[in-house]
C-alpha positions in Angstrom: 54.1 -13.5 29.7 51.0 -11.4 30.0 51.8 -7.7 29.4 51.2 -5.5 32.4 48.2 -3.1 32.0 48.8 0.6 32.5 46.9 2.4 35.3 44.5 3.8 32.8 43.9 0.5 31.1 43.4 -1.2 34.5 40.8 1.4 35.5 38.9 1.0 32.3 39.0 -2.8 32.7 37.7 -2.5 36.2 34.9 -0.1 35.3 33.9 -2.3 32.4 33.7 -5.4 34.7 31.5 -3.4 37.2 29.1 -2.4 34.4 28.9 -5.9 33.0 28.2 -7.3 36.5 25.2 -4.9 36.7 24.2 -5.0 33.0 20.6 -6.0 33.7 20.1 -3.4 36.4 18.3 -0.5 34.7 18.9 1.7 37.7 22.7 1.2 37.7 24.1 4.6 36.7 26.7 7.2 37.3 26.4 7.3 41.1 26.5 3.5 41.4 29.6 3.1 39.2 31.5 5.8 40.9 30.6 4.4 44.3 31.7 0.9 43.4 34.9 2.2 41.9 35.6 4.1 45.2 35.8 7.4 43.3 33.7 10.6 43.5 31.5 11.3 40.4 33.7 14.3 39.5 36.9 12.3 39.8 35.5 9.5 37.6 34.2 12.0 35.1 37.6 13.6 34.8 39.4 10.3 34.4 37.1 9.0 31.7 37.2 12.3 29.8 41.0 12.1 29.8 41.3 8.4 28.9 38.3 7.8 26.6 36.9 11.3 26.0 33.5 10.1 27.3 31.2 11.0 30.0 30.3 8.3 32.6 26.8 7.9 31.1 28.3 7.5 27.6 30.8 4.9 28.9 28.0 2.8 30.6 25.7 3.1 27.5 28.5 2.0 25.2 29.0 -1.2 27.2 25.3 -1.9 27.2 25.0 -1.4 23.5 28.0 -3.7 22.7 26.4 -6.4 24.8 23.1 -5.8 23.0 24.8 -6.3 19.6 26.2 -9.6 20.7 22.8 -10.8 21.9 21.1 -9.7 18.7 23.7 -11.5 16.6 23.1 -14.6 18.6 19.3 -14.4 18.4 19.1 -14.0 22.2 15.6 -12.6 22.0 13.4 -9.8 20.5 14.7 -6.3 20.3 12.5 -5.4 23.3 13.8 -8.4 25.3 17.4 -7.4 24.6 16.7 -3.8 25.5 15.6 -4.8 29.0 18.3 -7.5 29.4 21.1 -4.9 28.9 19.5 -2.4 31.3 17.5 0.0 29.1 14.2 1.1 30.6 12.5 1.6 27.3 12.8 -0.2 23.9 12.2 3.2 22.2 15.1 4.8 23.9 17.2 1.7 23.2 16.4 1.9 19.5 17.4 5.5 19.4 20.7 4.9 21.2 21.5 1.9 19.1 20.8 3.7 15.8 22.9 6.7 16.9 25.8 4.4 17.9 25.8 1.9 15.0 24.1 3.8 12.2 21.2 1.3 11.8 18.3 0.1 14.0 18.7 -3.0 16.2 16.1 -4.9 14.1 18.6 -4.9 11.2 21.5 -6.2 13.3 21.1 -9.9 12.3 20.8 -9.3 8.6 23.3 -6.5 8.5 26.2 -8.8 9.4 26.5 -12.3 7.9 28.2 -15.1 9.7 31.5 -14.3 8.0 31.5 -10.8 9.5 33.7 -10.8 12.6 32.2 -10.0 15.9 34.7 -7.2 16.4 33.7 -5.6 13.1 30.0 -5.9 14.0 30.5 -4.1 17.3 32.3 -1.2 15.8 30.3 2.1 15.9 30.1 4.6 13.1 33.2 6.7 12.8 33.6 9.9 10.7 35.5 9.6 7.4 38.8 11.5 7.4 39.6 12.9 3.9 43.2 13.2 2.7 45.0 16.5 3.0 44.5 17.6 -0.7 40.7 16.8 -0.6 40.5 18.6 2.7 42.0 21.8 1.2 39.6 21.6 -1.7 36.7 21.0 0.5 37.5 24.0 2.8 37.8 26.3 -0.2 34.5 25.2 -1.7 32.8 25.5 1.7 34.3 29.0 2.2 32.9 30.2 -1.1 29.5 28.6 -0.4 29.3 30.2 3.1 30.2 33.7 1.7 27.5 33.4 -1.0 25.0 32.1 1.5 25.7 35.0 3.9 25.2 37.6 1.2 21.9 36.0 0.1 20.7 35.7 3.7 21.5 39.3 4.6 19.6 40.5 1.5 16.6 38.4 2.3 16.7 39.4 6.0 16.7 43.1 5.0 13.6 42.5 2.9 11.7 40.9 5.8 9.6 43.1 7.9 9.0 42.8 11.7 5.6 41.3 11.2 7.0 38.4 9.2 9.6 37.8 11.9 6.9 37.7 14.6 4.8 35.4 12.4 7.6 32.9 12.0 8.4 32.9 15.7 4.8 32.2 16.6 4.5 29.4 14.0 7.5 27.6 15.5 6.1 28.0 19.0 2.6 26.8 18.0 4.0 23.7 16.4 5.1 22.5 19.8 1.9 22.8 21.7 -0.3 19.9 22.7 -3.4 19.0 24.7 -4.0 15.4 25.9 -7.8 14.7 26.0 -9.2 12.4 28.6 -8.5 8.7 27.7 -11.5 6.5 27.2 -11.9 3.5 29.5 -12.7 0.4 27.3 -12.6 -2.1 30.2 -15.7 -3.9 31.1 -15.5 -2.5 34.6 -16.6 1.1 34.6 -14.7 1.8 37.8 -11.4 1.3 35.8 -11.8 4.9 34.6 -9.3 5.9 37.3 -6.7 3.8 35.4 -7.4 5.4 32.1 -7.2 8.9 33.7 -3.9 7.9 35.3 -2.4 6.9 32.0 -3.4 10.3 30.5 -2.0 12.2 33.5 1.3 10.3 33.6 1.9 10.9 29.8 1.0 14.6 30.4 3.4 14.8 33.3 6.2 13.2 31.2 5.7 15.6 28.3 5.5 18.6 30.7 9.2 18.1 31.4 10.1 19.0 27.8 11.0 22.7 28.1 10.3 23.5 24.4 6.8 22.0 24.5 3.7 23.8 25.7 1.5 21.2 27.4 -2.0 22.2 28.4 -3.0 21.2 32.0 -5.2 18.2 32.8 -7.8 20.5 34.4 -8.5 22.3 31.1 -8.4 19.2 29.0 -10.9 17.5 31.3 -13.6 19.9 30.1 -13.6 18.0 26.8 -14.6 14.6 28.3 -17.6 13.4 26.3 -17.5 16.5 24.1 -19.2 16.9 20.7 -16.7 19.5 19.6 -14.4 18.8 16.7 -10.6 18.5 17.1 -10.0 21.9 15.4 -12.5 23.6 17.7 -10.9 22.1 20.8 -7.4 23.1 19.6 -8.6 26.6 18.9 -10.1 27.0 22.4 -7.0 25.6 24.1 -4.5 27.4 21.8 -2.6 24.3 20.6 -1.5 22.7 17.3 -1.7 19.0 18.3 -4.2 16.8 20.2 -3.5 13.4 21.7 -6.4 11.0 22.0 -6.2 7.6 23.7 -8.1 4.6 25.0 -7.2 2.1 27.7 -8.4 -1.5 28.3 -7.2 -3.2 31.5 -8.0 -6.9 31.7 -6.5 -10.1 33.2 -3.1 -8.7 34.2 -2.5 -7.0 30.8 -3.2 -3.5 29.5 -4.0 -2.4 25.9 -3.4 1.2 25.0 -4.4 2.9 21.7 -2.9 6.2 20.9 -3.4 8.7 18.1 -1.6 12.0 17.7 -3.5 14.5 15.6 -2.4 17.6 13.7 -5.3 19.8 14.8 -4.7 22.5 12.2 -5.1 20.0 9.4 -7.4 17.6 11.3 -5.5 14.5 10.3 -3.6 11.8 12.2 0.2 11.9 12.1 0.9 8.9 14.3 -1.1 6.0 15.8 0.0 3.0 17.8 -1.4 0.0 19.7 0.3 -1.3 22.7 -0.5 -4.6 24.4 1.7 -5.3 27.4 1.7 -7.1 30.7 0.7 -4.8 33.5 4.2 -4.9 34.9 5.5 -3.0 31.9 3.0 -0.1 32.2 5.7 2.4 33.1 7.7 1.5 30.0 4.6 2.0 27.9 4.0 5.5 29.4 7.6 6.6 28.8 7.7 5.1 25.4 4.5 6.9 24.3 5.8 10.2 25.7 9.2 10.0 24.0 7.5 9.0 20.7 5.2 12.0 20.9 8.1 14.3 21.6 10.0 12.8 18.7 7.1 13.5 16.3 6.9 17.1 17.6 10.7 17.4 17.2 11.1 18.2 20.8 14.4 17.6 22.7 15.2 16.9 26.3 18.3 16.5 28.4 19.7 13.0 29.1 19.0 13.5 32.8 15.3 14.3 32.3 14.9 11.4 29.9 16.2 9.1 32.6 13.7 10.7 35.0 10.9 9.9 32.6 12.0 6.3 32.2 12.4 5.7 36.0 9.6 3.5 37.3 7.9 5.2 40.3 7.3 1.9 42.1 7.8 -1.8 41.6 4.6 -2.6 43.4 1.7 -2.6 40.9 -1.0 -2.9 43.7 0.5 0.3 45.3 0.5 2.0 41.9 -3.2 1.1 41.4 -4.0 2.6 44.8 -2.0 5.7 44.0 -4.0 6.2 40.7 -7.2 5.9 42.6 -5.9 8.5 45.1 -5.1 10.8 42.3 -8.5 10.2 40.6 -10.4 11.3 43.7 -8.0 14.2 44.5 -8.8 15.7 41.1 -12.5 15.9 42.0 -11.7 18.6 44.6 -14.6 18.0 47.0 -14.3 17.4 50.7 -15.6 13.9 50.6 -13.4 13.0 47.6 -10.4 14.4 49.5 -11.0 11.9 52.3 -11.2 9.0 49.8 -8.0 10.3 48.1 -6.2 10.4 51.5 -7.2 6.8 52.2 -5.9 5.4 48.9 -2.6 7.2 49.2 -2.1 5.9 52.7 -2.8 2.3 51.5 -0.3 2.8 48.6 2.4 3.9 51.1 1.7 0.9 53.3 2.4 -1.4 50.4 5.5 0.5 49.2 7.0 2.7 52.0 9.5 4.1 49.3 6.8 5.3 46.9 7.7 9.0 46.5 4.8 10.0 44.3 2.3 8.7 46.9 4.0 10.8 49.6 3.8 13.8 47.3 0.1 13.1 46.6 -0.7 12.8 50.3 1.2 16.1 50.9 -1.1 17.8 48.3 -4.2 16.4 50.0 -3.2 17.8 53.4 -2.1 21.2 52.0 -5.3 21.7 49.9 -7.6 20.5 52.8 -5.8 22.9 55.2 -6.1 25.8 52.8 -9.8 25.1 52.3 -10.3 24.8 56.0 -11.4 21.1 55.7 -8.6 20.2 58.1 -7.1 22.3 61.0 -4.7 24.5 59.1 -1.8 24.6 61.6 -1.7 20.8 61.9 -2.5 20.2 58.2 0.3 22.4 56.9 2.8 20.8 59.2 1.8 17.3 58.0 2.0 18.5 54.4 5.5 19.8 54.9 6.7 16.5 56.5 5.2 14.4 53.7 6.6 16.6 50.9 10.1 16.5 52.5 9.8 12.7 52.8 8.8 12.5 49.1 11.9 14.6 48.1 14.2 12.5 50.2 13.0 9.5 48.1 13.0 11.4 44.8 14.4 15.0 44.6 13.0 15.4 41.0 9.3 15.7 42.0 8.1 19.2 41.0 4.8 18.8 42.9 6.6 18.2 46.2 8.8 21.2 45.7 5.7 23.3 45.0 3.9 22.0 48.1 6.9 23.0 50.2 6.9 26.4 48.6 3.2 26.8 49.3 3.6 25.8 52.9 6.5 28.2 53.3 4.2 30.9 51.9 0.8 30.4 53.5 1.9 28.9 56.8 5.4 30.1 57.6 5.4 33.5 55.8 8.9 32.7 54.6 8.7 34.4 51.3 12.2 33.7 50.1 12.0 30.0 50.9 8.7 29.9 49.1 10.2 31.5 46.0 13.1 29.1 46.0 10.9 26.0 46.2 8.4 27.2 43.6 11.1 28.1 41.2 12.7 24.7 41.7 9.4 23.1 40.8 9.3 25.0 37.5 12.9 24.1 36.7 11.8 20.4 37.0 8.5 20.9 35.2 8.4 24.0 32.9 4.7 23.3 32.1 3.5 23.2 35.7 0.6 25.7 35.8 0.2 25.4 39.5 3.8 26.5 40.0 3.2 29.7 37.9 -0.1 30.2 39.8 1.8 30.0 43.2 4.5 32.4 41.9 1.8 34.9 40.9 0.3 34.8 44.3 3.7 35.2 45.9 4.3 38.3 43.8 0.9 39.7 44.8 1.8 39.1 48.5 5.1 41.0 48.1 3.3 43.8 46.3 4.8 43.2 42.9 1.6 43.3 40.8 3.1 43.5 37.3 5.2 40.4 38.0 2.1 38.7 39.5 0.2 39.3 36.3 3.1 38.1 34.2 3.2 34.8 36.1 -0.5 34.4 36.0 -0.6 34.9 32.3 1.8 32.0 31.9 -0.4 29.9 34.2 -3.4 30.8 32.1 -1.6 29.9 28.9 -1.1 26.3 30.3 -4.6 26.2 31.9 -6.7 28.4 29.6 -10.1 27.2 30.9 -9.6 27.9 34.6 -12.3 30.3 35.8 -10.4 30.9 39.1 -7.3 32.1 37.3 -9.2 34.7 35.2 -11.0 35.9 38.4 -7.7 36.3 40.1 -6.2 38.1 37.2 -9.2 40.5 37.3 -8.4 41.2 41.0 -4.8 41.9 40.2 -5.6 44.3 37.4 -8.1 46.1 39.7 -5.5 46.4 42.4 -3.1 47.7 39.8 -5.6 50.4 38.7 -6.8 48.9 35.4 -10.5 48.7 36.2 -11.8 48.2 32.7 -9.7 45.1 31.9 -10.2 43.8 35.4 -14.0 43.7 34.7 -13.4 42.0 31.3 -11.2 39.2 32.9 -13.7 38.5 35.7 -16.5 38.3 33.1 -14.4 35.8 31.2 -14.3 33.8 34.5 -18.1 33.8 34.6 -18.3 32.6 31.0 -16.1 29.6 32.1 -18.4 28.7 34.9 -17.6 30.8 38.0 -21.0 31.5 39.5 -20.0 32.8 42.9 -16.7 34.5 43.6 -16.6 36.3 40.3 -19.9 38.0 41.0 -18.7 39.1 44.5 -15.5 40.5 42.9 -17.6 42.5 40.4 -19.9 43.7 43.1 -17.0 45.1 45.1 -15.3 46.7 42.0 -18.6 48.4 40.9 -19.1 49.8 44.4 -15.5 51.0 44.5 -16.0 52.9 41.2 -19.5 54.1 42.3 -21.5 52.2 39.7 -24.2 51.1 42.2 -26.6 49.8 39.6 -24.2 47.2 38.2 -23.0 46.4 41.7 -26.4 45.4 42.8 -27.0 43.4 39.6 -23.9 41.3 40.5 -25.0 40.9 44.1 -28.4 39.6 43.0 -26.7 37.0 40.7 -24.4 35.9 43.5 -27.2 35.5 46.1 -29.4 33.6 43.5 -26.5 31.3 42.6 -25.8 30.3 46.3 -29.5 29.6 46.8 -30.2 32.5 49.2 -33.8 33.4 49.9 -35.0 35.9 47.2 -36.4 38.1 49.8 -32.9 38.8 51.1 -31.9 40.7 48.0 -35.2 42.6 47.9 -34.6 43.7 51.5 -31.0 44.9 50.8 -32.2 46.7 47.6 -35.0 48.4 49.5 -32.5 49.5 52.2 -30.4 51.0 49.5 -33.3 52.8 47.8 -34.9 54.2 51.1 -31.9 54.6 53.4 -28.8 54.7 51.2 -25.8 52.6 50.5 -24.5 52.4 54.0 -27.7 50.8 55.3 -27.7 48.2 52.5 -24.1 47.3 53.2 -24.8 46.9 57.0 -27.7 44.5 56.1 -25.3 42.5 53.9 -22.7 42.3 56.7 -25.4 41.1 59.2 -26.3 38.3 56.8 -22.7 37.3 56.2 -22.0 37.1 59.9 -24.7 34.4 60.3 -23.0 32.0 57.8 -21.4 28.8 59.0 -18.1 29.9 57.3 -17.8 33.6 57.6 -15.9 35.4 54.8 -13.9 37.7 57.1 -11.9 39.3 54.2 -15.1 40.2 52.4 -16.6 41.8 55.5 -13.3 43.8 56.0 -13.8 45.3 52.5 -17.4 46.1 53.2 -16.3 48.1 56.3 -13.8 50.0 54.2 -16.7 51.0 51.9 -18.5 52.2 55.1 -15.3 54.2 55.9 -14.9 52.4 59.2 -11.2 51.6 59.4 -11.2 50.1 62.9 -13.9 47.6 62.2 -12.2 46.7 58.9 -8.9 46.0 60.8 -10.9 43.9 63.4 -11.9 41.6 60.6 -8.5 41.5 59.0 -7.0 40.5 62.3 -9.6 37.7 62.4 -8.3 36.6 59.0 -4.8 36.5 60.3 -5.8 34.5 63.4 -7.8 32.0 61.3 -5.0 31.8 58.6 -7.4 32.9 55.9 -5.1 32.9 52.8 -6.5 36.2 51.4 -4.9 38.1 54.3 -1.4 37.7 52.8 -2.4 39.9 49.9 -3.4 43.0 51.9 -0.2 44.9 51.0 -1.3 45.1 47.4 -5.0 45.2 47.8 -6.4 48.6 46.6 -9.3 48.4 49.2 -6.8 48.8 52.0 -4.7 51.6 50.7 -6.4 54.0 53.1 -5.0 51.9 56.0 -1.3 52.3 55.2 -0.7 54.8 58.0 -2.9 53.1 60.6 -0.8 51.8 63.5 -2.8 48.6 63.8 -2.5 48.0 60.1 1.3 48.6 60.2 1.5 46.1 63.1 -0.4 43.5 61.1 1.9 44.0 58.1 4.8 43.4 60.5 3.2 40.2 61.9 2.8 39.0 58.3 6.6 39.6 57.7 5.7 41.9 54.8 7.8 44.9 55.8 10.0 45.9 52.8 9.7 42.5 51.2 10.9 42.4 47.6 11.7 39.1 45.9 
């Protein structure tokens, strides 16, 4: 007679059968098991904890690993084949889990156990050795003495350390977990396959960005070293990192070959190299495998949940993925024509895979950026961006970029500052190395008149994107608005060194006029007009006006010229009218900014130029329209 199973045993048997039925499905996880068992996740978690002292993920993984051991013993395939057959998304992750569970790598499974070893013994995981009572007492006494001695020595050493040494140690640890990923070389015969190499670089960067204890330099800053002649130590010093990753990609006949080398930039030597040759269908596994290997070499850790996110394929349709990469490639060029191409590729990707969350997030980025640059009607563009970002998050709630886009739309279109902060913070929770998230947060703090916090967030963005001229220019403006004129000028000059030839000179022109350094102001104006290709006679005329009729006449002439432009800089003109002490005309132009949704308008509460307008009824009404009355986040 078969003994009757207890309720607990029956539940475990049922759960085991459910996992075994879905053993090959890499996406079968906690939610699926709970659903098929007709239990909520919390109910299932509590029951497994009580019965087996395991989480649901541990329970599923154990079954997968036991099946893997059986397959390996029976020569059912290579380690990689077995990993995929039992539902692991990456052989690297499988190797790690197998070793942790059994105490040796899967490659040794066949030789570890001979044919006389029972299957049950072979499938037994490592267990701790339990000493007898007498040995336990002895061990405890010895350990106690050792701990006491260690504490005494440690306290003595700590007292002899000074604060500088402590700071030095902390910085060393931090620096050892910083990395920049240089542009990957395209070794394919087709030059146009560069988009694929760039996509590989960006996907690995995005994976590594999810590691909270890593500092990962943004793609924008790394891009500046494409085709560079600089040495690895020089690049690392400029970017402030300890490690550099280089790579090359060759795509041909349905397969892809990737070569990777991780370099200790301080010593300028390789610490890890690897060649990968895989079918194109396994490209996502290669990306996650490379990322996890790099993290392992840098001794970085990540939560189980985020590791699963890294290993989750974004799409099963490789044609859609190729189109997505081309959309990303053109989006990164940041020109109006390239934005149109990007939009087209993203739309084609979505047509092939209507559940491709990353493509929806990319398309949302296109519409948001085009709207903010006035390349697309802002009101309509922001609404489309919001719909697309929400669609992306319905498909995949872990996309930091989509949360950031929703936050940006809430900020610059809806003036819902609290919603903006919530979404932007969520993006940074998902991707702690997301420079754009910190950049948006800085602007949000500026909008709500919290300049010290704005500078703090911007410093973090600059740490991750150290070669962005725009960020240094913005930091200079924040410092100026906060009353630190000297450092403001230094930061904006750094922006010019990094390649800003237009907005930085205008910022300096305005600052120098504000502090009554007219000579330097007109030097900066001349550089600006030269760099935008203005007729040289224009500056000579403005300078002559200044010499013969004074500053006001020169500024009036500059305003006349600015009003003729195809795209009028209303915010700049408003500041010029403040310098002319004409408050009403300044507010006229600020109201134009508001009506045209010019993004600068949202920062008027913290802008030093408009301090004199604080008690003006029209200005107060504008602040109210912007939903900026008593806003603190």
